[in-house]
N, C-alpha and C positions, 0 to 999 in steps of 0.2 A: 719233156724230160721225166726225168724218174722219180718216182717218190721218195723222199728224202725225211728219216725220221729227226725231228728237233727236240734235244736238249732241254731240260728243265732251264737249265742256266741261260741260254739263250744260243748253245754253238751248235754246229749242223755236226750231225754223226754221219757214220755209215748210210749210205741207199738201203734203204728195205728189199727184204726180198720178196720174189717173187712168187707168188704161191705155184705149188708143181699139181700137173695136170696129169692125172691117173688115162689110162687105157677104160675104164669104165665111164668115165665122165663122159670122153670122146664123141660128141656125134655127128653124124653127117652131114654133111652142108646142106642149109636149106634151099628148095628149089625156090626159079624167082617168082611163079605163080603165090606159093606160100607169103614170099616178102610183098607181095601185092594187096595180098588181100589183106595181110595185116595191117599195111599201111592205111587202105582205106576205113577198117576197123578204129584206127588211133586218130583218122582225121573225124571221123562218125564221133568218138567219144571225147573228142576233145573239146574244154568249156574255150567259147567263144572271148576274144579278149576287147577290151575295152572300144568303143566306138574309135576315138578319136586317140589316134599312136602318135601325134605331135609330141613335141618340148616345150614346157611351160615357161617361157623367157619374162615376156611382163610380169615383173615382179612387184606389182600395185597393190599395197596393202592400205584400207583405209580404218579409221579409227570414227568411231561413230560414239558421243556420251554426250553427257550435258551438266550442267549446273544443279546446284540445289532450289527446292523453289518451284520447279514444274508443275504444273498441271495435269491432267489425265490424259488429254489430249495431245499434248507434246509428248507422253512417254507413247501413248500407239501410234504417233506420226514417228518417233524411231525406231521402235519395232518393226514397221513395216519396210523401212530402207532399209533395217538389216537385213531383214526378208527378202527382198527386190535384190540385193548386193552382196554374193557369196563371198567375196575379197574382199568382207569388213568384220572388224574386230568391236568388239565391246569393253569399256572398263566403267567403273564406279564413278558415281555422281561425284562432282568437283565440289570442294567448298568455296564459297563467293567471295571469301576473304582473299584466299590464294588468289595472285596475278596470272595474267594468260601466259606471262613467258613458261610457267611452268606444263605447260602443254605442251612444247616442247619436247622437254623430258620426258614426259608417259607416251610420248610418241617413238622417244628412241627405246624405251623399254620393253614396249610393246612392239618393234620391231614393223612400223609405220612410217611412210613418207609423205604418206595426204590424212586430214583430220577433217571431221565435220563435228564442229561442239555449236550446241543449243544453250544460249543463256537467256534466263528466266530474270525480266525485275518486274520488281511489284507486283507479283503472281499473276502479270495481268496482260505484259509484256514479253515477247518472248522476239529473238534475237540467234541467227544464226552465221556461225563462221564456217568461212570454207578456206581452206590455209592448205601451202606445199611444206610441210616440215622438213627441214629446219630453215631452209634460206629462203623464203618467200615464192609470190605474195599472195598473200591471204585478202580476205573480201568478207566485208560484215553485210548482212541483209537485217532490213526487220521482216518477220514473216506475218502474212495477213491471210484470213478465209483459209482454216485448214479444215481438211476434211479427211478421215481416214479411211482406211478399209474397210472396218466393221461400221464406221458410221454411212459411209455410199451406197452397201447394198447391191454395187454393178452387176453386170447379168453379165462382163468380161470375166476372164479367167485365165491363167497361164501357167505353167512348169514350172516351179520350184528352182533356183538355179540355171535357167536357161539366160544367155546371153542376150542382154536388149539392141535394138536399135537407136540411135539417137539423132534426132531430129528437131533441126534450130533456123528459127525464122532468117528470111534475108538481113533484119536491121544488123545482126551480128556481124555480118561481116561490111559494114559501113562506118561506123565508129571504131575507132582502137579502145578504148575504154571494153565495149563489148565482145571484138575479137581476144583478148584477154581473159574474160568471162567464158567466152566459148571455150579457149582452151582449158582451161582451170574444169570445167564442169566433163568434158570428155575425158581428161584424165580423171575425174572422180568416182562419176557413172558409170562408165563404161567397163563393162567386166572383163578381165583379159583370158584371151585364149589360151587354152587349156590348161585352165585353172581345176583344183584338184575338187572341189567343191563346186565347180561348174557344170552344166548340161551342154552339151553340142549341138541345142538347138537355138535358133530366134525366134521367135513366137511373138514379142510384144517391144513395144517401143516409147523411145521417153519424148515428149516434146519442151521445145522451150521455146514461146513465145513472145516476146516482148509488146508491149498494148499498155498504155498509161503508164510510160517510163516504171515499169515493173516487167518483170519476167513471172511468166504462168507457167507452173511443169504442168502438167497431163502425164497419168500411163494408159496405155492403149492397147489391145490384144488386136490381133492381127489375124483373120479367120483366113482358111487357109483355099478354101473355093474361091471367094470373090477378093481376096485381097482386103475385105470392108476392115473397120475401124469399132474395134465396141471399148466404151471408155470400162477402166479396172479401177484404178485408185492407187494410192492417194492423191489429191489435190491439194497443189497448194499457194504462193504469190509470193515470191521475193522484191522486197522494194531493198535495191542496193542506195546503202548510204556511204562508206565510200571505201578504195582500194588502196592496200599499201604495202610497199616495196618489199619489208619484210615477210616474219610469221609472226603474228600477231601484233603486229605493231612495228614500226618502222615509220620513215618519211610518206607521206602520203602522193600517189600517183592520183588517184582521182577523187570529189566529192561531189556529192549530186546536188545539183544547185533546186532541183525539185524535192527533195526531203522536205517531211513535215516531222517532226518528231510528235510521238503517241501524246506525250507532257500538252504542244501545242496547240495539238487536235479538240482535246479534252478541253483545253482553256477555251478554243474560239467556241466550241460547243456551249459551254455555259458562259461565256461573254453574250450571245446571242440569244440563251431563253432569257438572261439577266434585264437585255436589252428590252425585250420581249414584257417583261413583269412592269419593267420604269416607264415603258410607254403607257401601259392602264391607268398604273396609279396616277400619271398625268394628266390621263384624258377624267379620271375618274375627278381629281382635285378643280380641271377646268367647268366641268359638271356644276361642283358644289358653288365656287365661285359667279356664275350667273345664273341661281338660284339665289346668290342673297344680292344681287345689285338689285335696286329698283327700278321698279318698271317705266319705262318713258311713255306720257301719256302721249300721243300726236292731235293734232290738229282738228276739227272734223272737216269733212272733205265738202262742200257743197254741192260735187258732181258726181257722188257715191249716191245720191238720194234721189237721179235721174229718170233709172227703169223703174222703182217701186210704184206701186198703183194701188192705195190703201183700200181692203177688204170695207166691205156693207156691213152694216153695224144692223145686228138680227135686236130686234125689240124682249126685254125681257118681259118670260112669261112665269106669272107666279099659280102654283098648283092648290088651288083650299081641299081639293077632295083626295081621299085617302083611294092608289092605284092597288087596284086588286090584284087580292095573288096569284102566281103564279103558278097555273097546274105540275105537279111532279107526274109525268107518266107512270117512270119506272118504280116510283111508290103505288101507284093505283094497281099496276099489275100484280108485286107482288101480293098485295090487300088480295085481290079476286083470286090468286093462284091457292092462299092459304086458307081461303074460304069454301073454295072446289074440295081441298084436300081434306077436308076437315068433315064436309059432307059426305064423299065416300067415304072416311073413315067409319061416320054415325051406319052408313048403310052397308057396309060390311059387316058392324059388329052386330046389328038387325038381323041380317041372314042368318049366321054364324049362332046365334039364338035359335 
């Protein structure tokens, strides 16, 4: 199409005039050798494009934030997850008085469709919400045994922004609630392919293991030489509480029968220590009562003296003469030594005169 000029008010004007060519500006046509050399120079000087030329189709975005009242360990864990997941976003802490349904609106404002929310209670208990916003489902976990990257000081390392492999325990395919959690974890922790902030490398693996009715999270580096695994961190344990149909609420799909709340756990520990103290006090009172009781006198057993043989009685001797004093040999030696030393001193003083 010919180039056209556009008026300021939006209408099309007369086509633009092409510049005239003078005879002086005209150059002879370039030879094919010159063209090939120019093409080689261009290829040599051209800046290479990105490694991945695919299209970013999976638009998963994860919102990672927490409530007020978290401790330093939770804050460091949250920063580690944001660093490992380049498709995550951050937000300010949410007030504990607000209801959890507000998080769906926050996700909508941040253009996120998944959420990891850390909820702190009593400044010692930490709960994690994994939610598919805004339609659900969502799962609530109790987080235990937290170890952050800075705390572990492991030898493993990986490229920042690289895409991880996800390894799941075979138990995730046996039970339906574990299968649902597996799909939720895949959508949250897997970095989308061709994400702008991600690197086109796979050099670490996230492992999710089911043990003792809990989900154990580990992060390992994949070594290129022999494909061995070296732990990087962080590590934590998720104790499932409930799975809800909606996002941060709704009908309960599954409730963990093996879950014990932290308050109940602390109560059991206190009751055990109290029972030990009560038992000690009862033993002390029983000992006092036994001491106060009158002693029962048993009758004499005639067979007890069967094997007793009486000893012969020795005659009593009375000494009328005073015994001689004992000779102290050490005192005698000291006196002799003093006497000899004085004699030597006298002889030495006479010779000196």
